[in-house]
C-alpha distance (Angstrom), angle and dihedral (degrees) to the residues before:
residue distance angle dihedral
M1 . . .
D2 3.72 . .
T3 3.79 110.3 .
S4 3.79 97.7 168.8
S5 3.79 93.9 111.6
N6 3.81 123.0 92.3
F7 3.83 89.9 -92.8
Q8 3.76 116.7 109.0
L9 3.82 117.8 -143.2
T10 3.82 91.8 -146.1
C11 3.78 94.0 101.8
L12 3.77 93.1 84.6
P13 3.78 133.0 28.4
R14 3.79 115.0 -108.2
G15 3.84 91.9 -111.3
Q16 3.80 91.2 58.3
I17 3.80 92.0 49.2
E18 3.77 90.8 50.7
A19 3.84 89.9 48.4
A20 3.79 89.4 50.6
L21 3.81 90.3 51.5
G22 3.81 88.5 49.6
A23 3.86 90.4 50.0
A24 3.84 90.9 50.8
T25 3.81 95.4 48.7
S26 3.79 94.2 44.9
F27 3.82 89.7 47.2
L28 3.83 90.3 52.4
A29 3.78 89.6 50.9
R30 3.84 89.5 75.9
W31 3.81 87.4 75.5
Q32 3.77 107.0 73.2
D33 3.80 99.4 -173.1
C34 3.81 118.1 124.8
F35 3.80 94.8 -113.2
T36 3.83 94.6 54.7
N37 3.80 93.5 43.3
A38 3.82 91.7 51.4
N39 3.86 94.0 45.8
R40 3.77 103.4 33.0
E41 3.82 97.3 112.3
E42 3.80 92.7 46.9
L43 3.82 93.2 46.5
G44 3.78 89.8 48.2
Q45 3.80 92.7 49.7
D46 3.81 90.8 48.0
A47 3.82 89.3 51.3
V48 3.77 93.8 50.2
V49 3.86 93.3 47.6
L50 3.80 91.9 48.4
A51 3.82 91.4 47.7
L52 3.76 90.9 50.4
T53 3.82 91.9 49.7
R54 3.80 87.7 52.9
W55 3.80 94.8 44.1
S56 3.81 91.9 115.5
T57 3.80 91.7 56.0
L58 3.80 93.1 52.8
R59 3.84 108.8 104.5
D60 3.78 98.5 -167.1
K61 3.79 106.9 41.5
G62 3.80 90.4 -171.4
R63 3.83 89.6 67.3
F64 3.79 92.7 61.2
H65 3.84 94.2 120.5
A66 3.87 90.6 51.8
F67 3.79 87.6 50.1
V68 3.78 91.5 52.7
R69 3.78 91.9 47.6
T70 3.78 91.4 52.0
I71 3.79 92.0 49.5
A72 3.82 90.3 48.0
R73 3.79 91.4 52.6
R74 3.75 90.6 50.0
R75 3.81 94.9 45.4
R76 3.84 89.0 51.3
A77 3.82 91.1 50.9
T78 3.84 91.5 48.7
A79 3.81 92.4 46.3
L80 3.84 91.0 49.6
G81 3.81 91.1 48.5
S82 3.79 93.4 50.8
R83 3.79 97.2 49.0
T84 3.74 116.7 114.5
K85 3.77 116.9 -91.7
L86 3.76 123.3 -108.7
P87 3.78 115.4 -92.4
T88 3.75 114.2 -94.3
V89 3.79 122.1 -121.3
S90 3.75 116.6 -126.6
I91 3.80 112.3 -127.0
D92 3.79 89.7 -160.2
A93 3.77 92.2 57.6
N94 3.87 92.5 42.0
W95 3.81 102.1 36.4
H96 3.85 91.9 155.1
L97 3.92 87.1 65.5
A98 3.78 94.8 52.8
D99 3.80 94.3 101.6
Q100 3.80 90.5 52.5
I101 3.78 97.5 42.4
V102 3.83 101.8 42.8
A103 3.77 116.0 55.9
K104 3.78 113.1 -142.3
M105 3.79 110.1 -115.8
P106 3.82 113.5 -130.9
E107 3.76 115.3 -118.0
E108 3.78 88.7 -122.3
E109 3.80 125.7 22.9
E110 3.73 111.1 -101.4
F111 3.84 134.1 -170.0
R112 3.80 128.3 -154.0
I113 3.82 111.6 -114.8
A114 3.80 121.6 169.2
G115 3.81 91.0 -13.9
D116 3.79 94.3 -53.2
W117 3.78 131.7 100.8
V118 3.79 110.1 -118.2
P119 3.79 125.2 -167.9
R120 3.79 114.8 -112.4
A121 3.82 91.5 -124.7
E122 3.78 91.1 58.5
L123 3.75 92.3 50.9
I124 3.79 93.2 47.9
E125 3.76 87.4 52.2
A126 3.83 91.9 52.5
L127 3.80 97.7 39.6
P128 3.88 99.6 80.5
S129 3.76 93.0 54.7
A130 3.83 90.7 48.7
L131 3.79 90.8 49.7
D132 3.83 89.5 48.2
R133 3.89 89.0 59.1
L134 3.85 89.2 60.9
T135 3.75 124.9 83.7
R136 3.78 113.0 -95.3
L137 3.77 92.3 -112.7
N138 3.82 94.3 49.3
A139 3.86 91.4 45.8
A140 3.81 89.6 50.0
L141 3.85 92.9 47.9
L142 3.78 91.6 47.1
M143 3.80 93.7 48.7
G144 3.83 90.9 43.7
Y145 3.79 90.9 51.8
Y146 3.80 92.7 51.7
E147 3.81 89.3 47.7
G148 3.74 88.3 63.0
F149 3.80 104.9 -95.4
T150 3.79 116.4 140.4
C151 3.77 121.8 -125.0
G152 3.87 88.4 -110.0
E153 3.85 92.2 54.3
L154 3.85 90.7 47.5
A155 3.79 90.5 47.9
G156 3.79 90.2 53.7
R157 3.73 93.8 46.4
Y158 3.83 95.8 49.3
E159 3.87 96.7 32.8
L160 3.82 94.0 -116.3
T161 3.80 132.9 127.1
P162 3.85 115.9 -98.3
E163 3.82 87.4 -119.0
N164 3.78 91.7 55.2
V165 3.82 89.6 49.2
K166 3.83 91.2 52.1
V167 3.79 91.6 50.2
R168 3.77 92.6 47.7
I169 3.77 93.7 48.0
H170 3.83 90.3 47.6
R171 3.79 91.5 51.7
A172 3.79 93.9 44.2
R173 3.83 91.3 51.9
R174 3.75 90.8 50.2
R175 3.80 91.2 48.2
V176 3.76 93.4 49.6
R177 3.86 90.2 48.6
E178 3.79 90.0 51.3
L179 3.82 92.3 48.3
L180 3.77 91.7 48.8
Q181 3.79 91.4 49.8
R182 3.82 90.5 50.2
H183 3.84 89.8 49.8
L184 3.76 89.9 51.4
R185 3.82 93.8 48.4
R186 3.87 90.6 49.1
K187 3.72 91.8 49.3
T188 3.81 91.9 48.4
A189 3.78 90.3 48.2
V190 3.82 90.8 51.6
C191 3.82 93.4 46.8
N192 3.82 94.6 43.3
P193 3.91 106.5 28.5
G194 3.85 90.9 173.9
L195 3.87 93.0 60.8
R196 3.73 121.8 83.4
């Protein structure tokens, strides 16, 4: 570990620092990807050094190992995000792979409902009647959630607990999905009366 900065390593005994390093590397062992396996020791050391430099900001000194594990997880995520991207394959040079590389775009955007691909326009047409079948509160929560409000913000607005908001949104989404599936089955039955 590099201790050349102004920070003094006298805040913890050497045994505790080594234990923290062991905690960080064993914590990083839960990820079995090649990058983490190859860089586990370095990521663990970085986490311990960063934790020691931030020792004075740690409120509960007894939670030092948890602090180190959190930093190790974040260092890993940062390192994974900054890795160089995979090389691109030139379609011009590999024209025979074009069908496998380039996904064909549908003429109209479709969504998978009850195992069938349904055009967006049809879903938009059926959505208002599905939302009308929900309670006012559940419909408002669902629409607010999809407008970008967090569950905490919706809870404050409607004087509910965040857990209650989550449950209501989950149930409303499931109900809308069921109603859209029913609508699709009815439409299929009308268009193809011989099919059941």
